[in-house]
Structures are given as structure tokens and as C-alpha cells.
Steps between C-alpha positions, in 0.01 A plus 500: 500500500645844475834686494562688828747710689518700821591861434491864597272740322605862447278798545384662174714811567820286513399314186465834321834634639683190385330510157607864458858419605513204259378711208769759564795266572453168320520423130166442333617193301376267775158367594394713797303336774171687543485702820197313633716184508781657706562291815779353701488123521551345848465132406414357159287184531437415134220269392313380812179305567213689662504288814866565556446877455216489761734329748766764431243779560385338827861479626584851376214631715716414804799705393574814696747729319596865548479783243819578310623715218710413199737752336510418127827665415670299227425359158589144414493274195452125482626385159328157492145631530608834345348704781581849628400564858517738793663348807606589854855496624376398840235256622314598824510237773118513525475432124738202533297358789176530296659331195635217723164449663315490169771265354454259787121492453541435130758221552296342778208478252707302257576779251850473351683833485805598299800534732637850450576794724214740546539830311216744544442639154241667280501405135506803271553352156523167319692407185784736597831453323732631770526720803480854365723783623273685745595854599236556766509232763153399625399586855154368594436441870180302523333410826277194513225433746367176345590212273290299254453162337467556127378280223675552165241473223596489128263696278502595132620844617789356704536384853282647781570467868185452708521552880353189661550611860673779695655481848583806713850564637516624859608854584851510640 
């Protein structure tokens, strides 16, 4: 049994740009997420048996989705988990279709999902106290040409996200 999610991996250059922006514009009294863990979750599966994950992988092999980009242009704060994040004011239709297709696969394989609207976001910091006053609005346009299944692994150095499988997105 493992803890899994479908997500979008960012190129190293974007991870570095976002890290630089965060260091300049966010308070340092929060627990920053390490750049190598930057991702955008598509569907969070939670704790899942290996056989179920294999069925999800097999069904995901049949998905055909087009490339898309996400403009991360706002900063948000969720008070309950105390998380600061980058978000997009707009969700591309192709991204919504991919999320819906993956959600259907997950539900059809008996995995219970939390019912909440999809918000593409990238977690910047944990243990934040509030949304800080940010003078320089973020503006990161990131194009994606694949998506991944990740396993979330707890280690003594914190959580690590291991890519289990990657699927290409079609050129549009």
C-alpha cells in the first residue's frame, strides 16, 4: 500500500524561477517546500493498494490528452492546512478534461475522493500564518507535455515524491 497522486512535474528552470520569486516576495517565517517537490496535483488518490494502482495505470494508458499551459498568476492561502500556494485564475479546458478523465478512472477503481472543486495550485510554504501582502504578483506560464503518477514517501528528511509512471500529452 502506498500514498499516490496524479500530478504535473515542472522543469528545473521553472522550479528555480519560482524559488527565486518566493525568496524575494514571501516571508521566511514559513516552512518552504523544497523546489524538487514542486508539482501541481491533478487528482489525489491517498493510500491505495498496489493492485488498485496497477488497474489505474492500465486505464490511464488509454487516455489521450492534449498539451496545455498553466499561468500561475496569484498567491492563495488555505488557513486550515496553513498553506501558501501559487494558483491560476483560469483553468484550461484541456486541463479540466484531463482531471475529469483521471477522476473517473480513480472513482471507477473504488477510490473515494474528496468532493471539492479543482484548483490547480503549487504549494510554496507550509505552516503559514496568513496571506502576506505581496507587491510583485507572480507570473509563471508553464507548458506541460506530460503528466505523472507519483508516490508520496515519508522519510526522516521529509516527504519525497517519486515518479512511478509518466504519460505524454499530445501536441495541439
